[in-house]
C-alpha positions in Angstrom: -75.2 85.5 -45.5 -73.9 83.2 -48.2 -72.7 86.3 -50.4 -71.0 87.7 -47.4 -69.2 84.3 -46.9 -68.2 84.3 -50.4 -66.6 87.6 -50.1 -64.7 86.6 -47.1 -63.4 83.4 -48.7 -62.4 85.5 -51.8 -60.5 88.0 -49.7 -58.6 85.3 -47.9 -57.6 83.6 -51.2 -56.4 87.0 -52.5 -54.3 87.5 -49.4 -52.8 84.0 -49.6 -52.0 84.6 -53.4 -50.2 88.0 -52.6 -48.3 86.5 -49.7 -47.2 83.4 -51.8 -46.2 85.7 -54.8 -44.0 87.8 -52.5 -42.2 84.7 -51.2 -41.7 83.6 -54.9 -40.2 87.1 -55.8 -37.9 87.0 -52.7 -36.8 83.5 -53.6 -36.1 84.4 -57.1 -33.8 87.3 -56.0 -31.9 84.9 -53.7 -31.1 82.8 -56.6 -29.3 85.6 -58.5 -25.9 87.2 -57.8 -25.1 90.9 -58.1 -22.0 92.1 -60.0 -20.8 95.6 -59.3 -18.4 97.2 -61.7 -16.2 100.1 -60.2 -14.4 102.7 -62.4 -12.1 105.3 -60.9 -12.2 107.8 -63.8 -14.6 109.3 -66.4 -13.2 106.9 -69.0 -14.3 103.9 -67.1 -17.4 105.4 -66.0 -18.6 106.2 -69.6 -17.5 102.9 -71.0 -19.9 100.5 -72.5 -20.7 97.1 -70.7 -21.4 93.8 -72.2 -22.1 90.6 -70.4 -21.8 87.2 -72.4 -22.0 89.2 -75.5 -25.0 91.4 -74.7 -24.9 95.1 -74.2 -26.3 96.4 -70.9 -25.4 100.1 -70.7 -22.6 102.3 -69.7 -20.8 101.5 -66.5 -21.9 104.3 -64.4 -25.5 103.8 -64.9 -25.5 100.1 -63.9 -26.5 100.4 -60.3 -29.8 100.9 -58.2 -32.6 99.7 -60.3 -30.3 98.9 -63.1 -27.8 96.9 -61.2 -26.4 93.8 -62.7 -28.0 90.6 -61.5 -27.0 87.4 -62.9 -27.6 83.7 -62.7 -25.0 81.7 -60.8 -22.2 80.3 -62.9 -19.5 81.7 -65.3 -19.9 84.9 -67.2 -17.8 87.0 -69.5 -17.5 90.7 -68.9 -16.3 93.0 -71.8 -16.0 96.8 -71.0 -15.3 98.9 -74.2 -14.4 102.5 -75.0 -13.3 104.0 -78.3 -9.4 104.5 -78.2 -8.9 102.1 -75.4 -8.1 98.4 -75.1 -11.1 96.3 -74.2 -11.2 95.4 -70.5 -12.3 91.6 -70.2 -12.9 89.3 -67.3 -14.3 85.9 -66.7 -16.2 85.9 -63.4 -18.0 83.3 -61.3 -21.3 84.3 -59.7 -22.8 82.7 -56.8 -26.3 82.7 -55.8 -27.2 85.7 -53.3 -23.5 87.0 -53.2 -22.3 90.4 -54.5 -19.1 90.4 -56.5 -17.2 93.7 -57.0 -15.0 94.1 -60.2 -12.4 97.0 -60.6 -12.4 98.2 -64.1 -9.2 100.1 -65.4 -9.1 101.0 -69.1 -5.8 101.2 -71.0 -5.1 103.6 -73.9 -4.8 101.7 -77.2 -1.5 102.9 -78.7 -2.5 101.6 -82.1 -5.5 104.1 -82.6 -4.6 107.2 -84.1 -6.8 110.4 -84.6 -7.2 111.1 -88.3 -5.5 114.4 -89.6 -8.8 115.4 -91.3 -12.2 114.8 -89.7 -15.9 115.2 -90.2 -18.3 116.0 -87.4 -21.5 114.1 -86.4 -23.8 115.7 -83.9 -26.2 113.4 -82.2 -29.9 114.4 -81.3 -31.1 111.0 -80.2 -33.7 110.0 -77.4 -33.1 108.3 -75.0 -29.5 109.9 -74.6 -28.3 106.7 -72.7 -28.0 104.8 -75.8 -24.8 103.4 -76.9 -23.2 104.7 -80.1 -21.1 102.4 -82.3 -19.2 103.6 -85.5 -18.1 100.9 -87.9 -18.7 98.3 -85.3 -16.7 100.1 -82.4 -18.2 101.3 -79.3 -17.5 105.2 -79.1 -19.6 106.2 -76.1 -23.3 107.0 -75.3 -25.4 109.7 -77.0 -25.2 112.3 -74.2 -21.4 112.6 -74.7 -22.0 113.8 -78.3 -25.0 116.0 -77.7 -25.1 119.7 -76.7 -22.9 122.9 -77.2 -19.3 122.1 -78.0 -20.0 118.4 -78.2 -19.8 116.2 -81.4 -18.4 112.9 -82.6 -15.4 113.3 -84.8 -14.7 110.7 -87.4 -12.7 110.1 -90.5 -14.4 111.3 -93.8 -15.9 108.6 -95.9 -18.7 106.1 -95.6 -19.5 105.3 -91.9 -22.0 102.8 -90.4 -23.4 104.2 -87.2 -25.6 102.1 -84.7 -27.4 103.2 -81.8 -28.5 100.6 -79.3 -30.2 100.5 -75.9 -31.6 97.4 -74.1 -35.5 97.4 -74.5 -35.4 99.4 -77.8 -35.0 98.5 -81.5 -31.4 99.2 -82.7 -31.2 102.2 -85.1 -28.7 101.6 -88.0 -27.6 104.0 -90.8 -24.9 104.7 -93.3 -23.5 108.2 -93.6 -21.2 109.3 -96.4 -19.2 112.2 -95.1 -16.7 114.7 -96.7 -13.8 116.4 -95.0 -14.9 119.0 -92.4 -18.5 118.3 -93.0 -20.9 118.8 -90.0 -23.9 116.4 -89.9 -26.7 116.1 -87.3 -28.1 112.6 -86.8 -31.6 112.9 -85.4 -33.8 109.9 -84.3 -36.0 108.6 -81.5 -35.5 104.9 -80.7 -38.5 102.8 -80.9 -39.5 100.6 -77.9 -39.8 96.9 -78.2 -36.2 95.7 -79.0 -34.5 92.8 -77.3 -34.0 93.6 -73.6 -30.4 92.6 -73.7 -29.3 95.0 -76.7 -26.8 93.7 -79.1 -23.8 91.7 -79.3 -20.3 93.4 -79.7 -18.3 93.1 -82.9 -16.0 90.0 -83.2 -12.3 90.8 -83.1 
């Protein structure tokens, strides 16, 4: 009888713990505000997103389970794409509210494609990872992987960084000659900082 009573008490305590945990999770979500970034074209949708200097992912994937949830207060948004002017906004997030931001990328007229190039093909897992060449965000791996896809860069020494939240950043230096075709193959190691890396200072 005493053993049965103990089991009942333990079961009751477990139910109370689960119920109180659910309330805490719900309350935690209420404290956060959601930010939705909206891009009309492929350029915006494939651009990299940094919040408060930390890389989150490319714009079109930041929804559903990867949606942007932030603490209330002021935050800095930076959206980047190679060959385009950075899109920057300062936003104010309020608890429990959803804020929508329209992103429009403008061509950077100062950037010119080199006359002579070398080719970097990327075979990297996960292919969601961001690619930075000499500190400039170029796109994500999937854009430069597959038949007819490659990253064209000026010959010479190039520093390549591949980063993704939750993984260790991969860094390498490549010395390329004109018209060279180079394949960069790696698998990112889990366990890096969840927020990724800060963008280069300009």
